[in-house]
C-alpha positions in Angstrom: 88.2 104.8 119.3 91.9 104.3 118.5 93.6 106.4 115.5 96.1 104.6 113.3 98.0 106.3 110.4 98.8 104.2 107.4 100.2 105.0 104.0 97.6 105.6 101.2 99.0 102.7 99.3 98.1 100.3 102.2 95.0 101.9 103.6 92.9 102.8 100.5 92.7 99.4 98.9 91.5 98.1 102.3 89.1 101.0 102.4 87.9 100.2 98.9 87.3 96.6 99.9 85.3 97.5 103.0 83.2 100.0 101.0 82.5 97.1 98.5 81.2 95.0 101.3 78.6 97.8 102.1 80.4 99.2 105.3 80.7 102.8 106.1 84.1 103.9 106.5 85.6 107.1 108.1 89.1 108.2 107.0 91.2 111.4 107.8 91.7 113.4 104.9 95.3 114.0 103.5 96.5 116.9 101.3 94.8 120.1 100.2 93.0 119.1 97.0 89.6 119.4 98.4 90.2 122.9 100.1 88.1 124.7 101.3 85.5 122.1 101.9 87.9 119.3 103.3 91.1 120.3 105.1 93.8 117.7 105.0 95.1 116.5 108.4 92.2 118.1 110.3 88.9 116.8 108.7 87.6 113.3 108.4 85.1 111.9 105.7 82.6 109.2 106.1 82.3 107.2 103.1 79.5 104.9 102.1 79.9 101.9 99.3 78.9 101.9 95.7 75.6 103.3 94.7 74.3 106.0 92.3 76.6 109.0 91.8 75.9 112.2 90.3 77.7 115.4 89.4 78.8 117.3 92.5 79.3 114.2 94.6 82.6 113.8 96.4 83.9 110.2 95.6 86.8 108.1 96.4 88.0 106.7 93.0 90.9 104.6 91.9 92.2 106.6 88.8 95.0 104.1 88.3 95.8 100.9 89.8 96.4 101.5 93.6 96.2 105.3 93.0 93.1 106.7 94.8 91.8 110.2 94.9 89.0 111.8 96.9 87.7 114.4 94.6 84.3 115.9 93.3 82.6 114.6 90.1 82.4 117.2 87.4 81.1 115.2 84.6 79.5 111.9 83.8 79.5 110.6 80.2 78.1 107.1 79.8 80.7 105.1 81.8 83.5 107.8 81.9 83.7 110.1 85.0 85.8 113.3 85.3 86.9 114.4 88.6 88.6 117.4 90.1 89.5 118.4 93.5 88.0 121.6 94.9 91.4 122.9 95.8 92.6 122.4 92.4 92.7 125.2 89.8 93.5 122.9 86.9 94.0 119.2 86.2 91.2 116.7 86.2 91.3 112.9 86.6 89.3 110.4 84.6 88.1 107.0 85.7 85.4 104.7 84.7 82.2 104.3 86.9 83.3 100.9 88.2 86.4 102.6 89.6 84.5 104.7 92.0 84.8 102.9 95.5 82.3 105.0 97.4 81.2 108.6 98.0 81.3 111.0 100.9 78.1 111.3 103.0 79.5 113.4 105.9 82.4 115.7 106.5 83.6 116.1 110.0 85.1 119.5 110.5 86.1 120.8 113.9 83.9 118.1 115.5 80.9 119.2 113.6 79.3 116.8 111.1 78.4 118.2 107.7 75.8 116.3 105.6 77.2 116.2 102.0 73.8 115.5 100.6 72.1 118.6 102.1 70.9 121.3 99.9 73.1 123.9 101.5 76.2 121.7 100.7 75.0 121.2 97.1 74.6 125.0 96.8 78.0 125.7 98.1 79.5 123.1 95.9 77.8 124.4 92.7 79.0 128.1 93.7 82.5 127.0 94.2 82.5 125.1 90.7 81.2 128.3 89.1 84.0 130.4 90.6 86.7 128.2 88.8 87.9 131.2 86.8 88.8 133.0 90.1 89.5 130.1 92.4 93.3 130.6 92.3 92.8 133.9 94.0 90.3 132.8 96.5 92.4 129.7 97.6 95.4 132.1 97.9 93.4 134.1 100.3 92.0 131.1 102.2 95.4 129.6 102.6 96.7 132.7 104.2 93.8 132.8 106.7 93.8 129.1 107.8 
């Protein structure tokens, strides 16, 4: 398999198109907004196309035209979805359900595949969400370790 690096502006609309066709797409994560669960530049994420989404899912969403984020769903109100990166201590994004392109089904971390739908992954995500008041300190420690 060959690796190609493209800017998000070029790559992610194409990823969204492929997901809308029902394909699974693997992308290399960029940035640190999903620490500690997804490490930018090191981890990859396998995405599947549109389907049912729930609080706690990691999704690829277009929050503004041609601006995509890979963040976790915090809240769903009718058609409005609130997202936040696990590595963020504040700042949330909003989008409509139809702007969700797909959801993460697998995280590839150090060659190991992590099932995003497993009970263990959901427990970890729920615990991390509950630690939001102290997340700043935990992320500071984590960043020094990695």
